C-alpha positions in Angstrom: 92.3 87.2 84.8 91.5 90.6 83.4 88.6 91.0 85.7 90.6 90.1 88.7 93.4 92.5 87.7 90.8 95.2 87.3 89.7 94.7 90.9 93.2 94.7 92.1 93.6 98.0 90.2 91.1 99.4 92.7 93.4 98.5 95.5 91.9 95.1 96.5 93.3 92.1 98.1 91.8 88.7 98.4 89.3 87.5 100.9 86.3 85.2 100.5 84.4 82.1 101.5 86.8 79.3 102.4 84.6 76.9 100.6 84.1 78.9 97.4 86.0 80.7 94.7 88.0 83.8 95.7 86.1 87.0 96.1 88.3 90.1 95.8 87.5 92.8 98.4 89.5 95.6 99.9 92.2 94.2 102.1 95.4 95.5 103.6 98.6 95.0 101.7 97.5 96.0 98.2 97.6 99.7 98.7 97.4 102.4 97.7 100.4 103.4 99.9 101.3 106.9 100.9 104.9 108.0 101.6 105.7 108.1 105.3 105.2 111.6 106.7 107.9 113.2 108.9 105.7 112.8 112.0 105.9 109.0 111.7 109.7 108.9 111.6 112.5 109.9 114.0 113.1 113.6 114.4 115.6 114.9 111.9 114.8 112.3 109.3 114.4 113.4 105.7 110.9 111.8 105.1 110.2 109.4 103.7 113.7 107.9 104.1 114.4 105.6 107.0 117.9 104.4 106.2 120.6 106.4 104.4 124.2 105.5 104.1 127.4 106.6 102.3 127.0 103.5 100.2 124.1 102.7 97.8 121.5 100.6 99.6 119.3 98.2 97.6 117.0 95.1 97.7 115.6 95.5 101.3 114.0 92.5 103.1 111.8 93.3 106.0 110.5 91.4 109.0 108.2 92.8 111.7 107.5 91.5 115.2 104.9 93.9 116.6 106.5 97.3 116.3 110.1 95.9 116.1 111.6 95.9 112.7 114.5 93.9 111.3 115.8 94.9 107.9 118.4 93.3 105.6 119.7 95.2 102.6 122.3 95.0 99.9 125.0 97.5 100.6 127.2 98.3 97.6 130.6 99.0 99.3 133.9 99.7 97.5 135.0 96.1 98.1 131.8 94.8 96.5 128.2 94.2 97.5 127.4 92.6 100.8 124.3 91.9 102.9 123.9 94.0 106.0 121.3 94.2 108.8 119.7 97.0 110.8 117.1 96.9 113.5 114.5 99.3 114.9 112.5 99.3 118.1 109.8 101.0 116.0 109.5 103.0 112.9 109.2 106.2 114.9 112.4 105.4 116.8 114.3 104.6 113.7 116.9 102.0 112.6 120.3 101.6 114.3 123.5 101.3 112.4 124.0 98.7 109.7 126.0 95.6 110.7 127.6 93.1 108.3 125.7 89.9 107.7 127.1 88.1 104.6 130.0 89.2 102.4 130.1 88.9 98.6 126.4 88.5 98.3 123.3 90.6 97.4 119.5 90.3 97.2 118.8 89.0 100.7 115.6 87.0 101.4 115.0 85.8 104.9 112.8 82.9 106.2 112.7 83.0 110.0 112.2 79.8 112.1 108.7 78.9 113.1 109.6 76.6 116.0 112.4 76.1 118.5 115.4 74.4 117.1 114.8 75.5 113.5 117.4 77.5 111.6 117.0 80.9 109.9 117.3 80.7 106.1 119.0 83.4 104.1 118.7 83.1 100.3 120.9 85.5 98.3 122.2 86.3 94.8 125.8 85.4 93.9 127.3 85.0 90.4 124.0 84.8 88.6 122.6 82.0 90.9 120.7 81.8 94.2 122.6 80.6 97.2 121.6 79.7 100.7 123.0 80.4 104.2 121.7 79.3 107.6 121.9 80.8 111.1 120.9 79.9 114.6 120.3 83.5 115.6 119.6 85.5 112.4 122.9 87.3 112.7 125.9 84.9 112.1 125.5 83.1 108.8 127.1 80.0 107.3 126.9 79.3 103.6 125.3 75.9 103.0 126.5 75.5 99.4 123.0 74.6 98.2 121.8 76.5 95.1 118.3 77.1 94.0 117.7 76.3 90.3 117.2 79.9 89.2 118.7 83.4 89.0 118.5 86.0 91.7 117.4 88.1 93.4 115.3 85.6 95.3 112.0 86.0 97.1 111.5 83.2 99.6 108.4 82.4 101.7 107.5 79.5 103.9 104.4 77.5 102.9 103.7 75.0 105.7 106.5 72.4 105.6 107.9 73.8 102.3 109.9 76.8 101.3 109.2 78.4 98.0 111.6 80.8 96.2 110.3 83.2 93.5 112.6 84.8 91.0 112.5 86.8 87.7 113.4 85.0 84.5 113.0 86.4 81.0 110.3 88.8 82.1 108.2 86.1 83.9 108.1 85.2 87.5 109.3 81.6 88.1 109.5 79.5 91.3 111.1 76.5 92.9 110.4 74.8 96.2 111.9 72.3 98.6 111.1 70.9 102.0 111.9 73.3 104.8 113.7 70.5 106.6 115.9 69.8 103.6 116.4 73.0 101.5 118.6 71.2 99.0 116.0 69.0 97.3 114.6 71.7 94.9 111.8 71.2 92.5 111.3 73.8 89.9 107.6 74.6 89.1 106.7 73.9 85.5 104.3 76.9 85.1 105.2 80.5 85.7 103.1 82.0 88.6 103.1 85.2 86.6 103.9 84.9 82.8 105.8 87.5 80.9 103.7 90.4 79.7 103.4 94.2 79.4 102.9 94.6 83.1 106.1 92.7 84.0 108.4 94.6 81.7 111.8 95.0 83.4 110.7 92.6 86.2 113.4 92.7 89.0 113.2 92.5 92.7 110.2 90.6 94.2 109.0 90.4 97.8 106.8 87.5 98.9 104.7 86.8 101.9 101.8 84.5 102.9 99.3 85.2 105.6 95.8 84.1 106.6 92.9 86.3 105.7 90.0 87.2 108.1 88.1 84.4 106.3 90.7 81.9 107.3 92.3 81.3 103.9 96.0 81.8 103.2 96.6 84.6 100.8 99.8 84.8 98.9 101.0 88.4 98.2 103.8 89.5 95.9 105.2 93.0 95.5 107.1 93.4 92.2 109.6 95.9 91.0 109.0 96.6 87.2 109.8 99.3 84.7 107.0 101.7 83.9 106.8 104.0 80.8 109.2 106.5 82.4 110.3 105.4 85.8 110.6 102.2 87.9 107.4 101.4 89.8 105.9 98.8 92.2 103.0 96.4 91.4 101.0 94.0 93.7 99.8 90.5 92.9 97.6 88.1 94.9 96.8 84.4 94.8 95.1 81.8 97.0 97.2 78.8 95.7 100.6 80.5 95.2 100.7 79.0 91.7 98.8 81.6 89.6 98.5 85.2 90.6 96.2 88.1 89.6 98.4 91.1 88.9 97.2 94.6 89.5 97.6 97.1 86.7 98.0 100.2 88.8 101.2 100.9 90.8 100.7 100.6 94.6 102.7 103.7 95.1 102.4 106.9 93.1 105.5 108.3 91.3 108.3 109.4 91.6 110.4 106.4 91.0 110.4 103.5 93.4 111.9 100.0 93.2 113.0 97.1 95.4 109.8 96.6 97.6 109.6 94.9 101.0 106.5 94.8 103.1 105.2 93.7 106.5 102.1 94.1 108.7 102.5 97.1 110.9 100.0 98.6 113.3 96.6 98.5 111.7 98.0 98.4 108.2 101.1 97.5 106.2 104.5 99.1 106.1 106.2 99.2 102.6 109.9 99.9 102.2 111.4 100.7 98.8 114.5 102.1 97.2 114.8 105.6 95.9 117.5 108.3 95.5 118.2 109.6 98.9 119.0 113.1 100.2 122.7 112.4 100.2 122.8 111.4 96.6 123.0 107.6 97.2 120.3 105.1 96.8 118.5 104.8 100.2 115.6 103.0 101.9 112.3 104.9 102.1 109.0 104.0 103.7 105.3 104.2 102.8 102.2 103.2 104.8 98.7 101.8 104.1 96.2 102.8 105.0 
């Protein structure tokens, strides 16, 4: 594990021979990331920020379809936290206004449908547990009442005919999974995909994604918000089975403070969103790019 982590330290992801053990080579997603320059954002933006509001914004979840971006965040309004959504035709054109998605909820994690007739799934934090809402269009949500056996904030990802939800617990990363067609029959994984340790101190928001590598294997990527020696920072972890991850020792983004990661393929690389103190004095959503 130490050797794999050392390779991740150099900014490596996972590729390799589908018939053999993983060979870690440079790949998009593991950074290092650079904060988005002004020329990559709409005119008048205070780089690297892409979404600023009078309320504190937190816990972004990002989906990309080509250049189009859909973003869900926790907005901490005077009446309590709620999940809101904003969309952008492209990063350069910027996000439109935030729209309410789900009241009295935070920590959004979205699993979009993969086939016609399937529902969108929204996992969220509420009262120290993880809840689920469903939608036909990704905009109007109905709480299902189903609860994942863990605490939030959740990080959900589809794995074939299953959906898996990662969450922080006692400094470790835990997980539970259920059939996508029946996201009520949850099974909690016995082993922690990332055990507690010095590199997971203050483990909070996690972002998960799974995608095929050029070699044809599915690579599981995690972006983790942890507490560094002085400021919050972001780490990257990778796995081929989704059950045991190699965790990089170096942050994927250089200081100053960054937390609440969300990432998606964008252009020839990866777009990383994160939370930082914005120009108006509230917590806002900022962007970074790799390469």
